[in-house]
C-alpha positions as CSV (number, residue, x, y, z in Angstrom):
1,M,-127.1,-192.2,-17.9
2,Q,-129.9,-192.9,-15.1
3,Y,-133.6,-193.2,-15.0
4,V,-135.6,-191.3,-12.8
5,P,-139.7,-191.9,-12.0
6,I,-142.0,-189.4,-14.0
7,E,-145.7,-189.1,-14.3
8,L,-147.8,-189.9,-17.3
9,G,-149.2,-186.4,-17.2
10,A,-145.7,-185.1,-17.4
11,V,-144.7,-187.1,-20.7
12,R,-144.7,-185.1,-23.6
13,P,-144.9,-186.6,-27.3
14,Q,-142.3,-188.7,-28.4
15,D,-140.3,-188.7,-25.1
16,E,-138.0,-191.7,-25.1
17,V,-139.0,-193.3,-21.7
18,R,-138.5,-196.7,-20.1
19,V,-142.1,-198.0,-19.5
20,R,-143.2,-200.9,-17.4
21,F,-146.5,-202.8,-18.2
22,T,-148.9,-204.9,-16.1
23,D,-148.1,-209.1,-16.4
24,E,-151.3,-209.1,-18.6
25,T,-150.2,-206.2,-21.0
26,A,-147.0,-208.1,-21.4
27,V,-148.2,-211.1,-22.4
28,R,-150.5,-209.7,-24.6
29,L,-147.6,-207.4,-26.2
30,A,-145.7,-210.5,-26.7
31,S,-147.1,-211.1,-30.3
32,E,-146.2,-207.6,-31.1
33,F,-142.7,-207.4,-30.0
34,G,-141.6,-211.2,-30.3
35,R,-140.9,-211.9,-26.2
36,I,-142.7,-211.4,-22.6
37,T,-141.2,-208.4,-21.1
38,P,-142.7,-206.3,-18.6
39,Q,-140.6,-203.0,-19.5
40,L,-139.6,-201.6,-22.6
41,E,-137.5,-198.4,-23.7
42,A,-139.9,-196.9,-26.1
43,N,-141.1,-193.5,-27.3
44,L,-144.3,-192.5,-25.6
45,T,-146.9,-190.3,-26.9
46,P,-150.3,-189.6,-25.0
47,Q,-153.2,-190.1,-27.1
48,G,-156.3,-189.0,-25.2
49,A,-157.7,-189.0,-22.0
50,D,-157.4,-193.1,-21.7
51,S,-154.2,-194.5,-23.9
52,V,-150.8,-194.0,-24.8
53,E,-148.8,-194.8,-27.8
54,V,-146.1,-196.7,-27.4
55,S,-143.1,-197.2,-30.3
56,V,-140.3,-199.4,-29.9
57,W,-137.2,-199.5,-32.1
58,I,-137.1,-203.0,-33.8
59,G,-134.3,-202.2,-36.4
60,R,-131.8,-203.9,-34.8
61,D,-133.2,-207.2,-36.3
62,Y,-132.7,-205.4,-39.9
63,V,-129.0,-203.6,-39.5
64,G,-127.7,-202.8,-43.2
65,T,-131.4,-202.7,-44.6
66,P,-133.6,-199.9,-45.3
67,F,-135.8,-201.1,-42.4
68,E,-132.4,-200.1,-39.9
69,N,-134.6,-197.5,-38.3
70,A,-137.9,-199.3,-38.1
71,R,-140.3,-198.7,-35.1
72,R,-143.5,-200.6,-34.1
73,T,-146.2,-198.8,-32.6
74,V,-149.0,-200.3,-30.3
75,A,-151.4,-198.2,-28.5
76,I,-152.0,-199.5,-25.0
77,A,-154.4,-198.2,-22.0
78,R,-153.4,-195.7,-19.4
79,S,-154.4,-198.3,-16.7
80,D,-151.8,-200.9,-18.1
81,V,-148.7,-198.6,-17.3
82,V,-147.6,-199.4,-13.8
83,E,-144.4,-196.7,-13.8
84,L,-142.5,-194.8,-16.4
85,R,-139.1,-193.7,-16.2
86,R,-137.2,-190.9,-18.1
87,K,-133.4,-191.1,-19.2
88,R,-131.4,-188.5,-17.4
89,L,-127.3,-187.4,-17.7
90,S,-125.8,-188.5,-14.8
91,V,-123.8,-185.1,-13.4
92,W,-121.1,-187.1,-11.5
93,R,-120.9,-189.9,-14.6
94,S,-120.5,-187.5,-16.8
95,A,-117.5,-185.5,-14.7
96,L,-115.8,-188.4,-14.3
97,V,-115.7,-189.3,-18.0
98,G,-114.8,-185.7,-18.8
99,A,-111.8,-185.5,-16.2
100,G,-110.4,-189.2,-17.5
101,A,-110.6,-187.9,-21.1
102,V,-108.4,-184.6,-20.1
103,A,-106.1,-187.0,-18.2
104,V,-105.7,-189.1,-21.3
105,F,-105.4,-186.3,-23.5
106,A,-102.8,-184.8,-21.1
107,V,-100.7,-188.5,-21.2
108,I,-101.0,-188.4,-25.0
109,I,-99.6,-184.7,-25.4
110,D,-96.9,-185.4,-22.8
111,R,-95.8,-188.6,-24.6
112,V,-96.0,-187.3,-28.2
113,F,-94.3,-183.6,-27.8
114,F,-92.1,-184.1,-25.1
115,Q,-90.2,-187.1,-25.9
116,E,-86.0,-187.0,-25.9
117,D,-85.0,-186.6,-29.5
118,P,-82.8,-189.4,-30.9
119,N,-81.1,-186.5,-33.1
120,P,-79.9,-184.2,-30.3
121,L,-79.4,-180.7,-31.6
122,P,-75.7,-179.5,-31.7
123,N,-76.0,-177.2,-28.9
124,G,-77.0,-180.0,-26.4
125,G,-81.0,-179.7,-26.2
126,G,-82.3,-183.0,-26.2
127,I,-86.2,-182.2,-25.8
128,N,-88.2,-181.5,-29.0
129,P,-90.2,-178.0,-28.7
130,P,-93.7,-178.4,-29.4
131,P,-95.1,-176.9,-32.6
132,E,-95.5,-173.5,-32.8
133,G,-98.8,-172.1,-31.4
134,L,-99.3,-175.2,-29.1
135,V,-97.7,-174.0,-26.0
136,V,-100.5,-172.0,-24.1
137,L,-99.5,-172.7,-20.7
138,K,-96.3,-174.5,-19.7
139,V,-97.1,-177.3,-16.8
140,P,-94.7,-180.1,-16.1
141,I,-96.4,-183.1,-16.2
142,G,-93.8,-185.5,-17.3
143,W,-92.7,-188.8,-14.8
């Protein structure tokens, strides 16, 4: 995931964004969120022309209870918002993770299905064939 800047007018209701506040707002919101922080990851909902509603997940303090999905919502002025960033899936990171998963899967298949049989067949074959219906394409990947 990466965060890309967006305009406040482009935010749809309940969009999850990283919002950065002015220092004065961060101090004022400390009583609501338990710490002074200039930025939060929150759901943001525009409320009219002059304010936005910031909803922050606080359930990490209540894991295992009915309050696990609890959110605290606070209305703030639009002028108190310094910057907004939206989460976006990184194409390159996703491609690398996908390629890595395919490589790991290929190694596992190679190690599980193509090991030498400790009880060789009478006709001299020493490699276990893959289960019926598994062979789609034979590619030698063993080392």
